[in-house]
VMD Tcl script that builds the backbone (N, CA, C; Angstrom):
set m [mol new atoms 513]
animate dup $m
set s [atomselect $m all]
$s set {name element resname resid chain x y z} {
  {N N MET 1 A -131.584 137.413 35.673}
  {CA C MET 1 A -132.656 136.221 36.471}
  {C C MET 1 A -131.881 134.942 36.102}
  {N N ALA 2 A -130.789 134.866 35.306}
  {CA C ALA 2 A -130.774 133.478 34.629}
  {C C ALA 2 A -129.036 133.130 36.245}
  {N N LYS 3 A -129.152 134.270 36.318}
  {CA C LYS 3 A -127.587 134.053 38.121}
  {C C LYS 3 A -128.647 133.712 38.805}
  {N N ALA 4 A -129.853 134.816 39.669}
  {CA C ALA 4 A -130.576 133.893 40.582}
  {C C ALA 4 A -130.959 133.014 40.690}
  {N N PHE 5 A -131.352 132.539 39.185}
  {CA C PHE 5 A -131.538 131.097 39.039}
  {C C PHE 5 A -130.475 130.061 39.562}
  {N N ARG 6 A -129.566 130.287 38.609}
  {CA C ARG 6 A -128.491 129.212 39.083}
  {C C ARG 6 A -128.232 128.961 40.041}
  {N N ASP 7 A -127.589 130.182 40.857}
  {CA C ASP 7 A -127.383 130.454 42.618}
  {C C ASP 7 A -128.264 129.898 43.325}
  {N N GLU 8 A -129.601 130.216 42.360}
  {CA C GLU 8 A -130.672 129.299 43.662}
  {C C GLU 8 A -130.809 127.637 43.515}
  {N N GLU 9 A -130.312 127.292 41.542}
  {CA C GLU 9 A -130.722 125.492 41.596}
  {C C GLU 9 A -129.058 125.196 42.303}
  {N N GLN 10 A -128.410 126.056 42.625}
  {CA C GLN 10 A -126.521 125.505 42.618}
  {C C GLN 10 A -127.147 125.117 44.667}
  {N N LYS 11 A -127.688 125.983 45.019}
  {CA C LYS 11 A -127.550 126.281 46.386}
  {C C LYS 11 A -128.899 124.453 47.043}
  {N N ARG 12 A -130.053 124.315 45.986}
  {CA C ARG 12 A -130.531 123.010 46.235}
  {C C ARG 12 A -129.789 122.149 46.010}
  {N N GLN 13 A -129.300 121.920 45.022}
  {CA C GLN 13 A -128.611 121.245 44.437}
  {C C GLN 13 A -127.618 120.750 45.699}
  {N N SER 14 A -126.536 121.335 45.705}
  {CA C SER 14 A -125.373 121.045 46.996}
  {C C SER 14 A -126.233 120.914 48.428}
  {N N ARG 15 A -127.558 120.768 48.953}
  {CA C ARG 15 A -127.913 120.736 50.130}
  {C C ARG 15 A -128.585 119.262 50.033}
  {N N LYS 16 A -128.836 119.262 48.347}
  {CA C LYS 16 A -128.988 117.239 48.454}
  {C C LYS 16 A -128.794 116.397 48.481}
  {N N ASN 17 A -127.570 116.600 47.664}
  {CA C ASN 17 A -126.130 115.640 47.777}
  {C C ASN 17 A -124.464 115.784 47.149}
  {N N ASP 18 A -125.167 117.239 47.762}
  {CA C ASP 18 A -123.423 117.697 47.839}
  {C C ASP 18 A -122.593 117.820 46.236}
  {N N LYS 19 A -123.385 117.642 44.701}
  {CA C LYS 19 A -123.021 117.208 44.308}
  {C C LYS 19 A -123.841 118.496 43.358}
  {N N ALA 20 A -123.611 119.677 43.149}
  {CA C ALA 20 A -124.199 120.545 42.395}
  {C C ALA 20 A -124.239 120.220 40.869}
  {N N SER 21 A -125.146 120.512 40.130}
  {CA C SER 21 A -125.179 120.546 38.831}
  {C C SER 21 A -125.230 121.834 37.865}
  {N N HIS 22 A -124.366 122.482 37.110}
  {CA C HIS 22 A -124.518 123.733 36.574}
  {C C HIS 22 A -124.503 123.684 35.607}
  {N N PRO 23 A -125.692 124.440 34.991}
  {CA C PRO 23 A -125.832 124.561 33.611}
  {C C PRO 23 A -124.474 124.440 32.723}
  {N N LEU 24 A -124.542 124.153 31.285}
  {CA C LEU 24 A -123.456 124.515 30.555}
  {C C LEU 24 A -123.505 125.555 30.099}
  {N N GLY 25 A -124.716 126.192 29.720}
  {CA C GLY 25 A -125.162 127.403 28.820}
  {C C GLY 25 A -126.421 128.025 28.815}
  {N N GLN 26 A -126.666 128.977 27.969}
  {CA C GLN 26 A -128.315 128.977 27.740}
  {C C GLN 26 A -129.011 129.153 26.304}
  {N N ILE 27 A -129.573 129.280 25.835}
  {CA C ILE 27 A -130.173 129.184 24.082}
  {C C ILE 27 A -131.130 130.279 23.733}
  {N N THR 28 A -131.046 130.580 23.393}
  {CA C THR 28 A -133.015 131.356 22.829}
  {C C THR 28 A -132.526 130.956 21.588}
  {N N LEU 29 A -134.295 130.337 21.240}
  {CA C LEU 29 A -134.411 129.464 20.233}
  {C C LEU 29 A -136.239 129.637 19.964}
  {N N PRO 30 A -136.621 130.108 18.397}
  {CA C PRO 30 A -137.489 130.036 18.229}
  {C C PRO 30 A -139.000 129.067 18.491}
  {N N VAL 31 A -139.895 128.857 19.410}
  {CA C VAL 31 A -140.291 127.947 19.608}
  {C C VAL 31 A -141.591 128.000 18.887}
  {N N GLN 32 A -141.884 127.016 17.751}
  {CA C GLN 32 A -143.580 127.774 17.357}
  {C C GLN 32 A -144.504 126.211 17.806}
  {N N PHE 33 A -145.567 126.295 18.058}
  {CA C PHE 33 A -146.383 125.188 18.070}
  {C C PHE 33 A -147.788 125.615 16.554}
  {N N GLY 34 A -148.418 124.473 16.300}
  {CA C GLY 34 A -149.712 124.575 15.362}
  {C C GLY 34 A -148.896 124.346 13.799}
  {N N THR 35 A -150.121 124.354 13.139}
  {CA C THR 35 A -149.141 124.627 11.820}
  {C C THR 35 A -149.336 125.578 10.695}
  {N N ALA 36 A -149.108 125.125 9.740}
  {CA C ALA 36 A -148.516 126.654 8.626}
  {C C ALA 36 A -149.928 127.680 8.811}
  {N N ASP 37 A -151.065 127.440 8.702}
  {CA C ASP 37 A -152.252 128.241 8.675}
  {C C ASP 37 A -152.479 128.592 10.230}
  {N N HIS 38 A -152.211 127.707 11.341}
  {CA C HIS 38 A -152.584 128.238 12.326}
  {C C HIS 38 A -151.569 128.151 12.968}
  {N N PHE 39 A -150.989 128.974 13.410}
  {CA C PHE 39 A -149.561 128.759 14.949}
  {C C PHE 39 A -149.484 129.848 15.513}
  {N N ARG 40 A -147.958 129.836 16.185}
  {CA C ARG 40 A -148.032 130.615 17.074}
  {C C ARG 40 A -146.313 130.442 17.755}
  {N N THR 41 A -145.729 131.559 17.356}
  {CA C THR 41 A -144.123 131.044 17.661}
  {C C THR 41 A -143.511 132.113 18.617}
  {N N GLU 42 A -142.454 132.385 19.485}
  {CA C GLU 42 A -142.357 132.777 20.937}
  {C C GLU 42 A -140.615 132.646 20.613}
  {N N TYR 43 A -139.880 132.971 21.303}
  {CA C TYR 43 A -138.693 132.826 21.815}
  {C C TYR 43 A -138.764 132.729 23.120}
  {N N VAL 44 A -137.659 131.507 23.288}
  {CA C VAL 44 A -137.698 131.156 24.468}
  {C C VAL 44 A -136.633 130.541 24.610}
  {N N ASN 45 A -135.851 130.748 26.130}
  {CA C ASN 45 A -134.347 130.922 26.619}
  {C C ASN 45 A -134.591 129.232 27.226}
  {N N PHE 46 A -133.343 128.702 27.186}
  {CA C PHE 46 A -133.099 127.058 27.200}
  {C C PHE 46 A -131.822 127.261 28.225}
  {N N PHE 47 A -131.995 126.498 28.907}
  {CA C PHE 47 A -130.958 126.112 29.560}
  {C C PHE 47 A -130.367 124.865 29.128}
  {N N VAL 48 A -128.660 125.291 28.598}
  {CA C VAL 48 A -128.190 123.394 28.521}
  {C C VAL 48 A -127.630 123.010 29.461}
  {N N ALA 49 A -128.041 121.685 29.314}
  {CA C ALA 49 A -126.959 121.130 30.895}
  {C C ALA 49 A -127.227 118.984 30.246}
  {N N ASP 50 A -126.341 118.436 30.703}
  {CA C ASP 50 A -125.940 117.557 30.393}
  {C C ASP 50 A -126.659 116.446 31.270}
  {N N PHE 51 A -128.115 115.947 30.810}
  {CA C PHE 51 A -128.711 115.163 31.540}
  {C C PHE 51 A -128.864 113.979 31.236}
  {N N ASP 52 A -128.787 112.603 31.246}
  {CA C ASP 52 A -129.473 112.033 31.019}
  {C C ASP 52 A -131.556 111.692 31.070}
  {N N THR 53 A -131.722 112.005 30.651}
  {CA C THR 53 A -133.001 111.985 30.547}
  {C C THR 53 A -134.017 111.640 29.329}
  {N N ALA 54 A -135.325 111.572 29.398}
  {CA C ALA 54 A -136.546 110.924 28.517}
  {C C ALA 54 A -136.453 111.689 27.504}
  {N N TYR 55 A -136.356 113.579 28.084}
  {CA C TYR 55 A -136.935 114.504 26.649}
  {C C TYR 55 A -135.859 114.910 26.157}
  {N N HIS 56 A -136.002 116.070 25.304}
  {CA C HIS 56 A -134.900 116.442 24.574}
  {C C HIS 56 A -134.732 117.870 25.269}
  {N N ALA 57 A -135.821 118.274 25.287}
  {CA C ALA 57 A -136.254 119.878 26.328}
  {C C ALA 57 A -137.656 119.719 26.844}
  {N N ILE 58 A -137.177 120.832 27.688}
  {CA C ILE 58 A -138.500 120.710 29.347}
  {C C ILE 58 A -138.567 122.225 28.585}
  {N N LEU 59 A -140.281 122.532 28.991}
  {CA C LEU 59 A -141.005 123.924 28.933}
  {C C LEU 59 A -140.612 123.736 30.285}
  {N N GLY 60 A -140.787 125.103 30.744}
  {CA C GLY 60 A -141.154 125.602 32.192}
  {C C GLY 60 A -141.953 126.503 32.605}
  {N N ARG 61 A -142.390 126.821 33.188}
  {CA C ARG 61 A -143.440 127.823 33.559}
  {C C ARG 61 A -143.278 129.042 32.947}
  {N N PRO 62 A -142.009 129.476 32.803}
  {CA C PRO 62 A -141.503 131.010 32.377}
  {C C PRO 62 A -142.217 130.699 30.659}
  {N N ALA 63 A -141.462 129.362 29.673}
  {CA C ALA 63 A -142.068 129.319 28.342}
  {C C ALA 63 A -143.666 129.328 28.270}
  {N N LEU 64 A -144.566 128.384 29.122}
  {CA C LEU 64 A -145.598 128.339 29.431}
  {C C LEU 64 A -146.361 130.087 29.471}
  {N N ALA 65 A -145.617 130.216 30.136}
  {CA C ALA 65 A -146.130 132.019 30.430}
  {C C ALA 65 A -146.552 132.960 28.850}
  {N N LYS 66 A -145.394 132.553 28.186}
  {CA C LYS 66 A -145.360 133.422 27.000}
  {C C LYS 66 A -145.984 133.007 26.038}
  {N N PHE 67 A -146.239 131.395 26.329}
  {CA C PHE 67 A -147.384 131.532 24.963}
  {C C PHE 67 A -148.789 131.294 25.542}
  {N N MET 68 A -149.163 131.791 26.966}
  {CA C MET 68 A -150.132 131.561 27.246}
  {C C MET 68 A -150.942 130.521 27.487}
  {N N VAL 69 A -150.569 129.356 27.939}
  {CA C VAL 69 A -150.673 128.248 27.787}
  {C C VAL 69 A -151.778 127.778 28.732}
  {N N MET 70 A -152.545 126.739 28.681}
  {CA C MET 70 A -153.692 126.885 29.331}
  {C C MET 70 A -154.220 125.249 29.230}
  {N N PRO 71 A -153.117 124.565 30.153}
  {CA C PRO 71 A -153.450 123.063 29.995}
  {C C PRO 71 A -154.252 122.762 31.082}
  {N N HIS 72 A -154.302 121.354 30.333}
  {CA C HIS 72 A -155.866 120.517 31.187}
  {C C HIS 72 A -154.633 119.162 31.219}
  {N N TYR 73 A -154.481 118.825 32.448}
  {CA C TYR 73 A -152.849 117.884 32.525}
  {C C TYR 73 A -153.753 116.019 32.219}
  {N N VAL 74 A -155.110 115.995 32.646}
  {CA C VAL 74 A -155.424 114.750 32.947}
  {C C VAL 74 A -155.726 114.621 31.107}
  {N N TYR 75 A -156.405 115.256 30.490}
  {CA C TYR 75 A -156.227 115.058 28.868}
  {C C TYR 75 A -155.328 115.242 27.640}
  {N N LEU 76 A -154.084 115.906 28.590}
  {CA C LEU 76 A -152.889 116.024 27.870}
  {C C LEU 76 A -153.283 116.745 26.875}
  {N N VAL 77 A -153.579 117.723 26.853}
  {CA C VAL 77 A -154.226 119.077 26.061}
  {C C VAL 77 A -154.144 120.414 26.323}
  {N N TRP 78 A -152.612 121.112 25.639}
  {CA C TRP 78 A -152.816 122.438 25.607}
  {C C TRP 78 A -153.776 122.960 24.903}
  {N N LYS 79 A -153.936 124.529 25.045}
  {CA C LYS 79 A -154.973 125.703 24.833}
  {C C LYS 79 A -154.313 127.104 24.595}
  {N N ILE 80 A -153.276 127.564 23.244}
  {CA C ILE 80 A -152.893 128.388 23.283}
  {C C ILE 80 A -153.858 129.744 22.218}
  {N N PRO 81 A -153.801 130.812 23.305}
  {CA C PRO 81 A -153.943 131.753 21.986}
  {C C PRO 81 A -153.324 131.945 20.320}
  {N N THR 82 A -154.132 132.267 19.914}
  {CA C THR 82 A -153.135 133.012 18.570}
  {C C THR 82 A -154.744 133.913 17.664}
  {N N GLU 83 A -153.852 134.815 17.338}
  {CA C GLU 83 A -154.219 135.997 16.034}
  {C C GLU 83 A -155.389 134.733 15.359}
  {N N GLN 84 A -154.990 133.677 15.365}
  {CA C GLN 84 A -156.698 133.341 13.984}
  {C C GLN 84 A -157.282 132.421 14.640}
  {N N GLY 85 A -157.068 132.367 16.493}
  {CA C GLY 85 A -158.574 131.567 16.926}
  {C C GLY 85 A -157.455 130.644 18.103}
  {N N ILE 86 A -158.068 130.165 18.846}
  {CA C ILE 86 A -156.904 129.381 19.933}
  {C C ILE 86 A -156.486 127.886 19.472}
  {N N LEU 87 A -155.246 127.518 19.391}
  {CA C LEU 87 A -154.659 126.166 18.777}
  {C C LEU 87 A -154.536 125.440 20.137}
  {N N THR 88 A -155.093 124.084 19.597}
  {CA C THR 88 A -155.487 122.998 20.593}
  {C C THR 88 A -154.309 121.977 20.239}
  {N N LEU 89 A -153.910 121.821 21.328}
  {CA C LEU 89 A -152.104 120.674 20.894}
  {C C LEU 89 A -152.801 119.787 21.921}
  {N N ARG 90 A -152.746 118.623 21.458}
  {CA C ARG 90 A -153.001 117.024 22.381}
  {C C ARG 90 A -151.803 116.077 21.815}
  {N N ALA 91 A -151.804 115.892 23.076}
  {CA C ALA 91 A -151.079 114.805 23.377}
  {C C ALA 91 A -151.079 113.459 22.833}
  {N N ASN 92 A -150.121 112.348 23.189}
  {CA C ASN 92 A -150.785 110.755 22.979}
  {C C ASN 92 A -150.062 110.138 24.294}
  {N N VAL 93 A -151.202 109.825 24.518}
  {CA C VAL 93 A -151.219 109.385 25.961}
  {C C VAL 93 A -149.915 107.982 26.472}
  {N N SER 94 A -149.992 106.576 25.270}
  {CA C SER 94 A -148.334 105.976 25.520}
  {C C SER 94 A -147.424 106.861 25.114}
  {N N THR 95 A -147.125 107.782 23.948}
  {CA C THR 95 A -146.250 108.343 24.174}
  {C C THR 95 A -145.597 108.934 25.548}
  {N N ALA 96 A -146.394 109.920 25.806}
  {CA C ALA 96 A -146.274 110.156 27.351}
  {C C ALA 96 A -146.012 108.812 28.733}
  {N N TYR 97 A -146.328 107.837 28.668}
  {CA C TYR 97 A -146.594 107.232 29.348}
  {C C TYR 97 A -144.908 106.536 29.267}
  {N N ASP 98 A -144.854 106.291 27.592}
  {CA C ASP 98 A -142.981 105.613 27.925}
  {C C ASP 98 A -142.855 106.602 27.825}
  {N N CYS 99 A -141.732 107.572 28.226}
  {CA C CYS 99 A -141.292 108.756 28.214}
  {C C CYS 99 A -140.663 108.934 29.668}
  {N N GLU 100 A -142.716 108.983 31.086}
  {CA C GLU 100 A -142.719 108.744 31.869}
  {C C GLU 100 A -141.931 107.363 32.405}
  {N N ARG 101 A -142.083 106.482 32.296}
  {CA C ARG 101 A -141.758 105.134 32.184}
  {C C ARG 101 A -139.718 105.384 32.608}
  {N N GLU 102 A -139.629 105.808 30.782}
  {CA C GLU 102 A -138.495 105.651 31.285}
  {C C GLU 102 A -137.407 106.302 31.659}
  {N N GLY 103 A -138.132 107.536 32.154}
  {CA C GLY 103 A -137.237 109.132 32.981}
  {C C GLY 103 A -137.490 108.527 34.107}
  {N N LEU 104 A -138.193 107.439 35.233}
  {CA C LEU 104 A -138.008 106.626 36.259}
  {C C LEU 104 A -136.898 105.776 36.210}
  {N N ALA 105 A -137.016 105.284 35.165}
  {CA C ALA 105 A -135.674 104.101 35.349}
  {C C ALA 105 A -134.838 104.436 34.922}
  {N N ILE 106 A -134.557 105.225 34.208}
  {CA C ILE 106 A -132.990 106.414 34.147}
  {C C ILE 106 A -133.137 106.785 35.860}
  {N N ALA 107 A -134.131 108.068 36.670}
  {CA C ALA 107 A -133.845 108.142 37.949}
  {C C ALA 107 A -133.665 107.036 38.355}
  {N N ASP 108 A -133.998 105.863 38.883}
  {CA C ASP 108 A -133.698 104.628 39.576}
  {C C ASP 108 A -132.372 104.416 39.014}
  {N N ALA 109 A -132.113 104.689 38.164}
  {CA C ALA 109 A -130.451 103.970 37.951}
  {C C ALA 109 A -129.448 104.837 38.550}
  {N N MET 110 A -129.839 105.980 38.234}
  {CA C MET 110 A -128.783 106.813 38.973}
  {C C MET 110 A -128.719 106.955 40.730}
  {N N ASP 111 A -130.341 107.051 40.503}
  {CA C ASP 111 A -130.161 106.836 42.234}
  {C C ASP 111 A -129.510 105.471 42.683}
  {N N LEU 112 A -129.136 104.461 42.236}
  {CA C LEU 112 A -128.664 103.250 42.717}
  {C C LEU 112 A -127.072 103.789 42.090}
  {N N SER 113 A -126.786 103.658 41.370}
  {CA C SER 113 A -125.746 104.788 41.340}
  {C C SER 113 A -125.269 105.006 42.272}
  {N N ALA 114 A -125.761 106.184 42.811}
  {CA C ALA 114 A -125.947 107.590 43.998}
  {C C ALA 114 A -125.364 106.507 44.806}
  {N N ARG 115 A -125.688 104.861 45.526}
  {CA C ARG 115 A -126.402 104.767 46.717}
  {C C ARG 115 A -124.601 103.743 46.956}
  {N N MET 116 A -124.057 103.634 45.384}
  {CA C MET 116 A -123.232 102.741 45.133}
  {C C MET 116 A -122.332 102.876 45.782}
  {N N GLU 117 A -122.114 104.338 45.042}
  {CA C GLU 117 A -121.235 104.587 45.347}
  {C C GLU 117 A -120.695 105.733 47.089}
  {N N ALA 118 A -122.370 105.858 47.715}
  {CA C ALA 118 A -121.632 106.211 49.123}
  {C C ALA 118 A -121.395 105.089 49.807}
  {N N CYS 119 A -121.615 103.826 48.942}
  {CA C CYS 119 A -121.695 102.318 50.287}
  {C C CYS 119 A -120.694 102.305 49.461}
  {N N ILE 120 A -119.759 102.456 49.078}
  {CA C ILE 120 A -118.228 101.864 48.510}
  {C C ILE 120 A -117.854 102.926 49.750}
  {N N THR 121 A -117.778 104.054 48.925}
  {CA C THR 121 A -117.186 105.476 50.134}
  {C C THR 121 A -117.512 104.501 52.079}
  {N N ASP 122 A -117.866 103.936 52.545}
  {CA C ASP 122 A -117.806 104.344 53.684}
  {C C ASP 122 A -117.528 103.075 54.015}
  {N N SER 123 A -117.421 102.186 52.469}
  {CA C SER 123 A -117.004 101.054 53.166}
  {C C SER 123 A -115.541 100.685 53.446}
  {N N LYS 124 A -115.093 101.932 52.554}
  {CA C LYS 124 A -113.627 102.052 52.599}
  {C C LYS 124 A -113.439 102.709 54.442}
  {N N LYS 125 A -114.189 103.161 55.094}
  {CA C LYS 125 A -114.035 103.756 56.169}
  {C C LYS 125 A -113.580 102.528 57.398}
  {N N VAL 126 A -114.015 101.708 56.954}
  {CA C VAL 126 A -114.237 100.597 57.963}
  {C C VAL 126 A -112.945 99.783 58.383}
  {N N PRO 127 A -111.959 99.747 59.117}
  {CA C PRO 127 A -110.946 99.199 58.932}
  {C C PRO 127 A -110.754 97.510 58.644}
  {N N ALA 128 A -109.255 97.179 57.900}
  {CA C ALA 128 A -109.210 95.928 57.756}
  {C C ALA 128 A -109.839 95.382 58.698}
  {N N LYS 129 A -109.006 95.154 59.736}
  {CA C LYS 129 A -109.354 93.781 60.896}
  {C C LYS 129 A -111.394 93.443 61.006}
  {N N GLU 130 A -112.012 94.728 60.472}
  {CA C GLU 130 A -112.975 94.582 60.932}
  {C C GLU 130 A -113.968 93.948 59.402}
  {N N GLN 131 A -112.863 94.000 58.476}
  {CA C GLN 131 A -113.458 92.838 57.018}
  {C C GLN 131 A -113.288 91.991 57.012}
  {N N ALA 132 A -112.205 91.194 58.339}
  {CA C ALA 132 A -112.537 90.181 57.519}
  {C C ALA 132 A -113.636 88.800 57.482}
  {N N ILE 133 A -113.571 88.034 57.121}
  {CA C ILE 133 A -114.758 86.981 57.065}
  {C C ILE 133 A -114.606 86.119 57.441}
  {N N LEU 134 A -115.592 86.219 58.745}
  {CA C LEU 134 A -115.677 84.517 59.780}
  {C C LEU 134 A -115.311 84.063 59.547}
  {N N THR 135 A -114.606 82.418 60.226}
  {CA C THR 135 A -114.951 81.508 59.695}
  {C C THR 135 A -116.184 81.120 60.682}
  {N N GLN 136 A -116.647 79.520 59.560}
  {CA C GLN 136 A -117.944 78.760 60.074}
  {C C GLN 136 A -117.644 78.255 61.432}
  {N N GLU 137 A -118.545 78.348 62.605}
  {CA C GLU 137 A -118.601 77.119 63.897}
  {C C GLU 137 A -118.793 76.294 63.414}
  {N N PRO 138 A -117.485 75.451 64.462}
  {CA C PRO 138 A -117.503 74.164 64.431}
  {C C PRO 138 A -118.650 73.789 65.075}
  {N N PRO 139 A -119.173 72.197 64.759}
  {CA C PRO 139 A -120.448 71.900 64.576}
  {C C PRO 139 A -120.927 71.773 66.282}
  {N N ARG 140 A -121.782 72.008 66.765}
  {CA C ARG 140 A -122.251 71.440 67.943}
  {C C ARG 140 A -121.863 70.337 68.291}
  {N N SER 141 A -121.933 70.340 70.206}
  {CA C SER 141 A -121.867 69.084 70.226}
  {C C SER 141 A -123.380 68.388 70.430}
  {N N MET 142 A -124.425 68.782 70.370}
  {CA C MET 142 A -125.565 67.285 70.390}
  {C C MET 142 A -125.753 67.189 69.035}
  {N N THR 143 A -124.956 67.638 67.897}
  {CA C THR 143 A -125.224 66.342 66.815}
  {C C THR 143 A -123.788 65.605 67.126}
  {N N LYS 144 A -124.313 64.599 67.371}
  {CA C LYS 144 A -123.213 63.524 68.244}
  {C C LYS 144 A -122.332 62.907 66.594}
  {N N SER 145 A -123.326 62.889 65.658}
  {CA C SER 145 A -123.100 61.955 64.288}
  {C C SER 145 A -123.658 62.316 63.741}
  {N N LYS 146 A -122.882 62.274 62.395}
  {CA C LYS 146 A -124.086 62.765 60.744}
  {C C LYS 146 A -124.669 61.021 60.767}
  {N N ASP 147 A -124.550 60.542 60.931}
  {CA C ASP 147 A -125.479 59.065 60.291}
  {C C ASP 147 A -126.744 59.117 61.280}
  {N N LYS 148 A -126.693 59.591 63.129}
  {CA C LYS 148 A -127.659 59.627 63.221}
  {C C LYS 148 A -128.541 60.704 63.895}
  {N N LYS 149 A -129.527 60.914 64.074}
  {CA C LYS 149 A -129.599 61.696 65.045}
  {C C LYS 149 A -130.986 61.855 65.395}
  {N N GLU 150 A -131.082 62.437 67.342}
  {CA C GLU 150 A -132.152 61.740 68.007}
  {C C GLU 150 A -132.897 62.915 68.402}
  {N N VAL 151 A -134.312 62.591 67.812}
  {CA C VAL 151 A -134.977 64.159 68.494}
  {C C VAL 151 A -136.204 63.600 69.348}
  {N N GLN 152 A -136.261 64.659 69.978}
  {CA C GLN 152 A -137.484 64.796 71.053}
  {C C GLN 152 A -138.618 64.915 70.484}
  {N N LEU 153 A -139.642 63.997 70.499}
  {CA C LEU 153 A -141.292 64.107 70.027}
  {C C LEU 153 A -141.703 64.940 71.175}
  {N N MET 154 A -141.708 64.947 72.730}
  {CA C MET 154 A -142.726 65.879 73.055}
  {C C MET 154 A -141.205 66.857 73.975}
  {N N ILE 155 A -141.536 67.966 73.617}
  {CA C ILE 155 A -140.375 68.680 74.552}
  {C C ILE 155 A -140.686 68.109 75.647}
  {N N GLY 156 A -139.093 68.137 76.429}
  {CA C GLY 156 A -138.856 68.215 77.780}
  {C C GLY 156 A -139.006 66.892 78.528}
  {N N ASP 157 A -139.914 65.734 77.483}
  {CA C ASP 157 A -139.951 64.274 77.512}
  {C C ASP 157 A -138.923 63.202 76.943}
  {N N ARG 158 A -137.866 62.764 77.947}
  {CA C ARG 158 A -136.978 62.111 77.258}
  {C C ARG 158 A -137.407 60.961 76.540}
  {N N SER 159 A -138.474 60.370 77.202}
  {CA C SER 159 A -138.895 58.855 76.926}
  {C C SER 159 A -139.426 59.239 75.578}
  {N N LYS 160 A -139.612 59.819 75.215}
  {CA C LYS 160 A -139.868 59.914 73.276}
  {C C LYS 160 A -139.627 60.619 72.414}
  {N N THR 161 A -138.711 59.998 71.684}
  {CA C THR 161 A -137.793 59.954 70.952}
  {C C THR 161 A -138.027 59.394 69.849}
  {N N ALA 162 A -137.509 59.816 69.040}
  {CA C ALA 162 A -137.121 59.213 67.517}
  {C C ALA 162 A -135.863 59.643 67.081}
  {N N ARG 163 A -135.052 58.636 66.172}
  {CA C ARG 163 A -133.703 58.201 65.593}
  {C C ARG 163 A -133.955 58.383 63.975}
  {N N ILE 164 A -133.638 59.563 63.372}
  {CA C ILE 164 A -133.305 60.103 62.316}
  {C C ILE 164 A -131.571 59.009 61.492}
  {N N TRP 165 A -131.874 58.621 60.948}
  {CA C TRP 165 A -130.728 57.961 60.685}
  {C C TRP 165 A -130.191 58.457 59.181}
  {N N GLY 166 A -128.972 58.897 58.654}
  {CA C GLY 166 A -128.206 59.545 57.682}
  {C C GLY 166 A -128.354 58.594 56.020}
  {N N HIS 167 A -128.114 57.287 56.519}
  {CA C HIS 167 A -127.891 56.065 55.281}
  {C C HIS 167 A -129.099 55.345 55.450}
  {N N LEU 168 A -129.969 55.178 54.789}
  {CA C LEU 168 A -131.193 54.629 54.657}
  {C C LEU 168 A -131.091 53.674 53.344}
  {N N ASP 169 A -131.473 52.527 53.835}
  {CA C ASP 169 A -131.381 51.902 52.540}
  {C C ASP 169 A -132.476 51.971 51.482}
  {N N PRO 170 A -132.271 52.515 49.571}
  {CA C PRO 170 A -133.656 53.038 49.004}
  {C C PRO 170 A -134.619 51.770 48.945}
  {N N LYS 171 A -134.723 51.071 49.278}
  {CA C LYS 171 A -135.594 49.889 49.193}
  {C C LYS 171 A -136.963 50.325 50.684}
}
mol reanalyze $m
mol bondsrecalc $m
mol representation Tube
mol addrep $m
């Protein structure tokens, strides 16, 4: 199953940005929820990856199925059946919000980095002649002097103009 997961993940990533991400390895760890007198422990297989995320570990559907978790995402509550009864786990809304915000910031930074890299790659394809910075156009003939300018008050009627002077007396 791990090989099928890796192959499918590799195909998905290579289609996405031609840079596939490969897990560094796998590890099986005991995961325990609850308190000393009311708990449930299961062994969960984790894929180890070198990613910048707001989380230390992510429990996927197989792990949730092992614990038979009944999640309620609106209230951030999990209900897990145990030998002692139903175990209820509640999350902190502000912590979840902070993790979500940090995760979005990391994703935006990674996306910006990828777009900048693509822009640099594209700019290297442009010939050097096309990369030259154009010089500024010379002043147009309509502007006769920097000191005085005539402006038509009525479009098309040259008899009604105003003269604007550049050097006026401060008084």
